[in-house]
C-alpha positions in Angstrom: 130.9 109.2 121.3 131.2 112.5 119.7 127.8 114.1 119.0 128.7 114.6 115.3 129.8 111.0 114.9 126.6 109.9 116.7 124.5 112.0 114.2 126.5 110.6 111.3 126.1 107.0 112.5 122.3 107.5 113.2 121.7 109.0 109.8 123.7 106.2 108.1 121.7 103.4 110.0 118.4 105.3 109.2 119.2 105.4 105.4 120.4 101.8 105.3 117.1 100.6 107.0 115.1 102.8 104.7 116.8 101.8 101.4 116.8 98.1 102.3 113.2 97.9 103.3 111.5 100.3 100.7 111.5 97.8 97.8 109.5 95.2 99.9 107.0 97.7 100.9 106.5 98.7 97.2 106.2 95.1 96.2 103.7 94.4 99.0 101.6 97.4 98.0 101.5 96.4 94.4 100.6 92.8 95.0 97.9 93.6 97.5 96.3 96.2 95.2 96.3 93.7 92.2 94.8 90.8 94.1 92.3 92.8 96.0 90.8 94.1 92.7 91.0 90.9 90.6 90.3 88.1 93.1 86.6 87.1 93.4 86.0 87.0 97.1 82.6 85.5 97.0 83.8 82.4 95.1 86.7 82.2 97.6 84.3 82.1 100.6 82.3 79.2 99.1 85.5 77.2 99.0 86.4 77.7 102.6 85.9 74.8 105.1 83.4 75.1 107.9 85.5 72.9 110.4 86.9 75.2 113.2 90.4 73.8 113.3 90.7 73.4 109.5 89.0 76.8 108.9 91.4 78.6 111.2 94.3 77.0 109.6 93.1 77.8 106.0 92.3 81.4 107.2 95.8 81.7 108.4 97.1 80.7 105.0 94.9 83.0 103.0 97.6 85.6 103.2 99.3 83.9 100.2 96.3 85.1 98.2 96.1 88.5 99.8 99.6 89.6 100.7 98.7 92.6 102.7 100.3 93.9 105.9 98.3 94.7 109.0 97.1 98.0 107.4 95.5 96.2 104.6 94.1 92.9 106.0 91.4 94.8 108.1 89.5 96.2 105.0 89.8 92.6 103.3 88.5 90.9 106.4 85.6 93.3 106.7 84.4 92.6 103.2 84.8 88.8 103.7 82.9 88.9 107.1 80.1 90.9 105.6 79.9 88.2 102.8 79.7 85.3 105.3 83.2 84.1 106.0 83.3 81.7 108.9 84.5 83.0 112.3 87.5 80.8 112.6 88.7 81.7 109.1 88.3 85.4 109.6 90.2 85.5 112.9 92.9 83.2 111.4 93.2 85.6 108.4 93.3 88.8 110.5 96.1 87.5 112.7 98.2 85.6 110.3 97.9 87.3 106.9 100.3 90.2 107.8 103.1 87.6 108.4 102.1 84.5 106.4 102.4 85.9 102.9 105.3 85.7 100.3 106.3 89.3 100.6 106.9 89.3 104.4 108.5 85.8 104.3 110.9 86.9 101.6 111.7 90.2 103.4 112.4 88.3 106.7 114.7 85.9 104.7 116.7 88.8 103.3 117.0 90.5 106.7 117.9 87.2 108.5 120.0 85.2 106.0 122.5 84.4 108.7 119.8 83.2 111.1 117.4 81.2 109.1 115.8 79.7 112.2 114.3 83.2 112.8 112.4 82.8 109.6 111.2 79.4 110.3 110.0 80.0 113.8 108.3 83.2 112.8 106.2 81.3 110.3 105.5 78.4 112.7 104.6 80.5 115.7 102.4 82.9 113.7 100.5 79.9 112.2 100.2 78.3 115.6 98.9 81.4 117.4 96.5 82.5 114.6 95.0 79.0 114.3 94.7 78.6 118.0 92.9 82.0 118.5 90.7 81.3 115.5 89.7 78.0 116.9 88.9 79.5 120.3 86.6 82.1 118.7 84.8 79.5 116.6 83.2 78.2 119.8 81.2 81.5 119.5 78.6 80.3 117.0 77.3 83.8 116.4 80.0 86.4 116.3 77.7 89.4 116.3 78.0 90.1 120.1 81.7 90.7 119.5 81.2 92.9 116.4 80.6 96.6 115.9 76.9 97.5 115.0 78.0 98.8 111.6 79.2 95.3 110.9 76.2 93.3 112.2 73.8 95.5 110.2 75.1 94.2 106.8 76.1 90.7 107.7 73.9 87.8 106.6 71.7 86.5 109.4 72.4 83.1 110.9 70.3 80.2 109.8 67.1 79.9 112.0 66.5 76.6 113.8 64.1 74.2 112.0 60.4 74.7 112.7 58.6 72.3 115.1 56.5 69.7 113.5 53.4 70.7 115.5 51.1 72.8 113.4 49.9 76.0 114.9 47.1 78.0 113.2 48.4 81.3 111.9 45.8 83.3 113.6 46.9 82.0 117.0 50.4 83.2 116.4 51.6 86.6 117.8 51.8 89.4 115.2 49.5 91.3 112.8 47.9 89.3 110.0 45.8 90.1 106.9 43.7 87.7 104.8 45.4 86.6 101.8 43.8 86.0 98.3 42.8 82.4 99.0 41.3 83.4 102.3 44.4 82.3 104.2 46.1 84.6 106.9 49.2 86.4 105.8 51.7 87.8 108.2 52.4 91.5 107.8 56.2 91.0 107.9 55.8 88.4 105.1 53.9 90.9 103.1 56.4 93.5 103.5 59.2 91.3 102.5 57.3 90.4 99.3 56.8 94.0 98.5 60.5 94.9 98.9 62.3 94.9 95.5 64.7 92.0 95.2 68.4 92.6 95.9 70.2 93.3 92.6 73.8 92.1 92.5 76.2 94.9 91.8 77.6 94.6 88.2 81.2 93.8 87.8 83.6 96.7 87.4 84.6 97.1 83.8 88.3 96.4 83.2 89.0 99.8 81.9 87.6 101.4 85.2 89.7 99.0 87.3 93.1 100.6 86.6 92.3 104.1 88.1 91.1 102.2 91.3 94.3 100.3 91.3 96.4 103.4 91.0 94.4 105.1 93.7 94.8 102.2 96.1 98.6 102.0 95.5 99.0 105.8 96.1 96.9 105.6 99.4 98.8 102.8 100.8 102.2 104.1 99.8 101.3 107.5 101.5 100.3 105.8 104.7 102.8 102.9 104.9 105.6 104.9 103.6 105.3 107.4 106.5 105.1 104.6 109.0 108.3 103.1 107.4 110.2 106.4 107.7 109.1 106.8 111.2 110.0 103.2 112.3 113.4 103.5 110.7 114.1 106.8 112.4 113.1 105.4 115.9 115.3 102.2 115.3 118.2 104.4 114.4 117.7 106.7 117.4 117.4 103.9 119.9 120.7 102.2 118.6 122.6 105.4 118.7 121.3 107.4 121.6 120.5 104.7 124.2 123.3 103.7 126.5 124.8 100.4 125.4 124.8 99.1 128.9 120.9 99.6 129.1 120.4 97.8 125.8 122.5 94.9 126.9 120.7 94.6 130.2 117.3 94.6 128.5 118.4 92.4 125.6 120.2 89.6 127.2 117.7 88.5 129.9 115.6 85.6 128.6 112.3 87.0 130.2 112.9 90.8 130.2 114.2 90.7 126.6 111.0 89.1 125.3 108.8 91.5 127.4 110.8 94.5 126.1 110.5 93.5 122.4 106.8 92.7 122.9 106.1 96.2 124.4 108.3 97.8 121.5 106.4 95.9 118.8 103.0 97.1 120.3 104.2 100.7 120.6 106.2 101.1 117.3 103.4 99.7 115.1 105.8 99.2 112.1 104.5 97.6 109.0 105.1 93.7 108.8 106.5 94.2 105.2 109.6 95.9 106.7 109.6 95.0 110.5 112.2 92.4 109.9 114.8 95.2 109.0 113.8 97.1 112.1 114.4 93.9 114.3 117.7 93.2 112.4 119.1 96.4 114.1 118.8 94.7 117.5 120.0 91.2 116.4 123.5 91.7 117.8 122.3 92.8 121.3 118.9 90.9 121.9 118.1 87.3 122.3 116.6 85.3 119.4 113.4 84.7 121.4 113.0 88.4 121.8 113.5 89.2 118.2 110.8 86.5 117.4 108.5 88.2 120.0 108.8 91.4 118.0 108.3 89.8 114.7 105.3 87.6 115.8 103.4 89.9 118.0 103.7 93.2 116.2 101.8 92.2 112.9 99.0 90.7 115.1 98.4 93.4 117.7 100.0 96.7 117.7 98.5 100.2 118.5 97.9 101.0 114.9 96.4 97.5 114.2 94.2 97.7 117.3 92.8 101.0 116.1 91.9 99.5 112.7 90.5 96.3 114.4 88.1 98.6 116.4 86.2 99.1 113.1 85.3 95.4 113.2 85.3 94.3 116.9 83.9 95.7 120.0 86.5 96.5 122.7 85.8 93.4 124.7 86.6 91.2 121.8 89.9 93.0 121.2 90.9 92.5 124.8 90.4 88.7 124.5 92.4 88.7 121.2 95.2 90.7 122.7 95.5 88.6 125.9 95.5 85.3 123.9 98.0 86.5 121.4 100.3 88.1 123.9 100.3 85.0 126.2 101.0 82.5 123.5 103.7 84.7 122.0 105.4 85.1 125.3 105.4 81.3 126.0 106.6 80.4 122.6 109.5 83.0 122.6 110.4 82.1 126.1 110.8 78.5 125.2 113.2 79.6 122.4 115.3 81.6 124.8 115.5 78.8 127.4 116.1 76.1 124.9 118.8 77.9 122.8 120.3 80.2 125.3 
C-alpha cells in the first residue's frame, strides 16, 4: 500500500476509535466521581456478606455501585479494605469492577452489536474468574501478610481469640503493672490506652464543599485516562495499518496462539476498560472470538498499569498469585470458546 494511503487509513482509524470511545470514557468518569463522593462506604460494608463464596460474588457485582475502570477501583478498594471490607469481597471487587459495571457493559454492547455473545461471555467469564480468585484468597483469614505495610498500619485489627476460662493472677502475667485505685494491678498498655484521646469520627463534608472535590476528581481522571485512550487508539491504528496482514492472520486464527497473543497485548497495552471494547473491535475481523474475549477479560483485571496501582495495596508475592490465577482461568475459558465455536 502507498505510504500516503497507509497514513490516511491509519489516521482515519485512529479518529474513529477515539470519537466512538470518548463519550463512554466521559460518562464513566462522571458516574464514578459522583458515586465515590455520595455513597456511604461504611454503611455499605456493614451490609456485605461474610460468606467466602457469596462475598466474592457480591464483591464482583459492586461495580454497579462504583462504575470505575481499573484506574479508579484501586483507590476505592483501598478505602474499603481500611474500613474492614472482607477479603473475598475486596478481591472480587478489584478484579470484576472494571468490567462488571453499566458503563463498560454498554460500551461493549455498542462495539459488538453484531456479536452479542462477546458481551455475554465477557460478563460471565469476568464474574466467574473474580469470584473464584476471591474465594481462593478468602482461605487466608488474615490478609495482612499479603498487604503493604502502609495498608496494615491503618486496618482494623482481627478479633482476638476468646480468653481461657482459667483465671491467672494479673501479677503473674508478663508485662509491667501499676497498682490501680482499688489496689488492683493495672497493665501499663491498658493505662496507655485509657489515656489516649478517643477517636473522633471525621465530620461529613458539607454539600457546598463537595462540588469542588467532584470537579477536581473529574479533571484528574480525564487527564490520566484521556491520555491512555489516545495512546491505545494510536497503537491499535498503527498495528492494523503497519503490521503485515499475513502476520496478523497467522497470529489471529490459531485457537491457542491467538488467545496468548491477545493476552500479552492486553497486559502490555493497559487500555482503560471503558473503551477497550473499541480497541478489540479493530481486531474482530482477523482474530478468533476467544482471543477477543481474552483481551476483554484479562486486560481490566491485570495489566501493567493496573499491576502498578495494585502494588499500592498488595505485596509482590500476592500479585504473582493473582496474576497466575487470573491468566490461567482466562486462557482456559477462552480456549474453550475457540475449540467449541471454531
